[in-house]
N, C-alpha and C positions, 0 to 999 in steps of 0.2 A: 755672199748671198744677200739679196735685198731684204730689208725689213718689210713686213707685210701687214697691212690692216685688213681685218676681216669685217665685212659690212653685211649685216643681216637686214633684209628688206621685209618689214612687217606692217606695211601701210595699207594693204588691201582690205576690202570690205567683206571678203569671204561670202559673197552673196550666193554663190552656187552651193557652198557647204551649209549655209544658213546658221553657222556658228563660227566663232573664231578658230580657224584651222590651226593656227600656231599653238593654241592651247589644248588641242586634242591630246589625250593621254595615250602614250605608247610605252609599254613596259613600266608603268608606274610613274612616269614623269611627262611633262608637256613636250610636245614634238619640238618646240623651239629650244628647249633646254638640251635635248639630245643633240640637236644641230650645233648649238653653241659649244658644247663639250668637245665635239669633233673638230670644230673650227679652231678651238683653243690649241689644238695639237700642232698647228702649222702656221699660226699667225702671232704677231707681236702685240697687237691690240685688237679689240673688237668694238665695233660701233653698231648700235641698233637704230635703224630709221623707222620711226613710228610716230603717229599723232595721238597715241594713247599711252603716255608714260606710266600711269598708275598700274596698268595691267602687267607691265614687264619689269617693275622695280626689283623683283626677286632674282633677276638675272645678274644684277649688280654690274652692269656695263654702262658706259656713256651712251646717252640717247640723244637723238636730234630729230626734230620734226621737219616736215616739208617746208621749204622756203616758198616754192611755187605750189600752191594748193590745187588739189584736184587735177593734177597733171599725170597721174598714173605712175608706173614704175620709173619713167625717166626723171620725174621729180624726185623720187627716192634716190636715184643714182646721184643726182645733183647734190642733194643734201649730204649724202654719205661722203662724197669727194671733198666737200667743204670741211667736214669734220675730221677727215683723215690726217694723220701726222706723217704718212709715208708716201713714197713715190708709187708703189704698186698696191692695188686693192683687190681683194677677193670678194666679189659680190655673190651673195646667195639668197634666194627667196626662202621665206620661212616655212614653206609647205613641201619641203623635201624630206620625207620621213626616212629615207635610206641614204641621206647625205654621207659621202665617203671622203674623208680628208685626203686620201691618197690621190684623188683627182686634182685637188689644189696643190698637193705636193709636186705633182708632175708639172703643173702650170708654173709653179715657183722655179722649178729647174729651168724651164724655158725662158724665164725672164732674164736669166744670166747669159742666154745664148742668142737673144734677138733684140732688135731695136724697135720693135713694133709698139703701137699704142694700146693694143688690146689683144687678149688671147681668148678666143671664143670657141667652145666645143660645138661640133656639128655631129649629132648622133642620129643615125638612120635618116640622113639628109635634112635634119631639122636643126637650126641654130638654137642655142640655149644661152641667150644674152644675160639671163638672170642667174647664171651659174658660171661666171666668167671673171677674168682679170682685166682691170683697167688702170692705166696710168692716171695719176692726179692731173697731169698736164692736159688732159682732154676736157677739163672743166669749162674753158671758154667755148668749146664747140657745143657742149651740152647746154650751156646757157643760151647760146645763139639759137639752137633748135627750140628750146623752151620759149624764148621770146618771140619766135616766129610761129608758135603753136604747132610745131612739127614734133609730135609726141611719140612717134615710133622710135624705138631704140635703133632700128634699121637706119633711120635718118642720120643718126650720129655715126654709126658704123661706116656708112658710105663716105664720110668726110675724114676718116682717120685710117691709119694703117693697122690692119687686122691680121693676126695669125689664126687660122682655123685649125682645130685639133679634131681628129676623127677617132671613132671608137677603136680602130685598129691600132692607133698610136697608144691609146690608153692600155689596151690589152698587151701590146708589146712592152709597155712599162711595167706590167705585172698584175694588172687587174684582170679578173675573170670576166667573161662575157656577161654573166649574170650580174656581177658587181656594177659593170658599166650600165647595163639596162636599168637596174634598180636605182642607181645614183641620181639619174635624171628624171625619176618618176615624181610627178607633182600630185598632191592630193587636192582635187578640186570639188569632188562630189562625195556625199555620204557613202556611196558604194565603194569609192576609192579607199576611204578610211577603213571600212569593213574588210576590204581585201588586204590592206596593209596589216591589220591585226591578225588576220588568219595566216598570212605569210610568215609573220614573226613567230607566231605560235607553232606553226609546223616546223620552222627552223630550229626552235628550241627543243621540240620533241625529237 
């Protein structure tokens, strides 16, 4: 089994949420802390990509800032790959309130069965490149795209070998349909956060 680095991307401006969504409280702790705890279950090290070290010192994980500034998520992927100690890396955005480590567990299983450069879920026909696995060896491709100002992650994926994973495969692995749908839910707007809190409250009841 490969050793895995978990890389949390927390470099966004949260402009639509109008507050730092990584720090929104869910069940008494910041959303990013819940995510980090889940990621701990299936990774050998965790790296946080952020340009605001002081806000996340409480997580007690190595942090790295963007080398290429103002380049969006691709810049974050680049910095995470530089910091990683391992061949395979599980990238997750900080705004996944229902992040489920079982998804990464399935991806890790696939790393032993395939020679691809990336494992990317496609849920309801939509790619989720910020909840995916990437080999560290794609770093030169990422750097090339950044240097050419091609900032879509799709620009990288078109140049490497990608294994796409569907919701059916995740369900066959043992996740429920609800777990799959929730795992890839991003909090972008205040109403998303309110929905998450209500959903968790109703589950607890």
